[in-house]
C-alpha positions in Angstrom: 69.8 -8.0 66.5 69.6 -12.0 65.5 65.9 -11.7 67.3 64.6 -8.7 64.9 65.8 -10.4 61.9 64.8 -14.0 63.0 60.8 -12.0 63.2 61.3 -11.1 60.0 62.6 -14.1 58.4 59.7 -16.1 59.6 57.2 -13.4 59.0 58.3 -13.5 55.1 59.1 -17.7 54.9 55.3 -17.9 54.5 54.3 -14.9 52.2 57.8 -15.2 49.6 59.5 -17.9 50.5 62.5 -19.0 52.3 65.5 -18.5 49.3 63.7 -14.6 48.8 63.0 -13.8 52.7 66.8 -15.0 53.4 68.2 -13.2 50.1 66.0 -9.7 51.2 67.4 -9.7 54.9 70.9 -11.1 54.1 70.9 -14.3 56.1 72.2 -17.2 54.7 69.5 -20.2 54.3 72.1 -22.7 56.4 71.5 -20.5 59.6 67.6 -20.5 58.9 67.4 -24.8 57.9 69.7 -25.0 60.9 67.9 -22.7 63.4 65.1 -24.5 62.3 65.9 -28.1 62.2 63.8 -31.0 62.8 64.3 -33.7 65.1 68.4 -33.9 66.6 71.8 -32.6 65.4 74.0 -34.9 63.4 76.6 -37.0 65.1 80.1 -36.1 65.4 81.9 -38.3 63.0 84.0 -40.2 64.8 88.4 -39.1 64.0 89.8 -41.8 61.6 93.6 -42.1 62.0 94.9 -42.0 58.7 96.8 -44.9 57.0 100.0 -45.0 56.3 100.6 -45.5 52.4 101.8 -48.5 51.0 104.7 -47.5 49.3 105.9 -45.6 52.8 108.7 -47.4 54.2 107.7 -47.5 57.7 109.3 -50.5 57.8 113.1 -49.4 58.1 115.1 -48.5 61.1 114.8 -45.4 61.8 118.5 -45.3 61.2 119.0 -46.5 58.4 116.2 -44.5 57.1 118.0 -41.9 57.7 121.0 -42.5 56.3 118.9 -42.6 53.0 117.8 -40.0 52.8 120.4 -37.7 53.9 121.9 -35.0 52.2 125.0 -35.7 51.7 124.1 -38.5 49.9 121.2 -36.9 47.8 124.1 -34.9 46.6 126.8 -37.6 45.6 123.8 -39.4 44.1 123.2 -36.0 42.1 125.9 -35.4 41.0 127.0 -38.8 40.2 123.7 -38.6 37.3 125.0 -38.6 33.5 124.8 -34.6 31.9 124.1 -31.6 33.5 123.3 -31.5 37.2 121.0 -29.0 38.5 121.1 -30.6 42.5 123.6 -28.1 43.3 123.6 -27.5 47.0 123.0 -23.7 46.4 120.5 -24.7 44.4 118.8 -26.9 47.0 118.2 -24.5 48.8 116.0 -21.5 46.3 112.4 -22.4 45.9 111.8 -23.8 42.0 111.5 -20.4 40.4 114.2 -19.3 41.2 116.4 -22.6 40.5 115.1 -21.9 36.7 117.7 -21.2 33.9 117.7 -17.6 32.5 118.6 -18.2 29.2 
């Protein structure tokens, strides 16, 4: 099937152009151009390791980071705030859509 489509595209391209030939036969133009490329295929791009962001606290020891981000500390901080506090243990476990207050 692919060989027949290839032959038909090759025959139609000089008559109607690549765009119309590919559209008429349902073949992607990228596929056509990829198969008729002149020259070597592009070299694969080297994988670049992501660098840590400047704001990321990677210099902290793991135990200090666990202490800072512990759920107990975060809840205590949330309850210590003035006014209404939405960070209840029950609300933290629910998705954001369910946390919205109903009036």
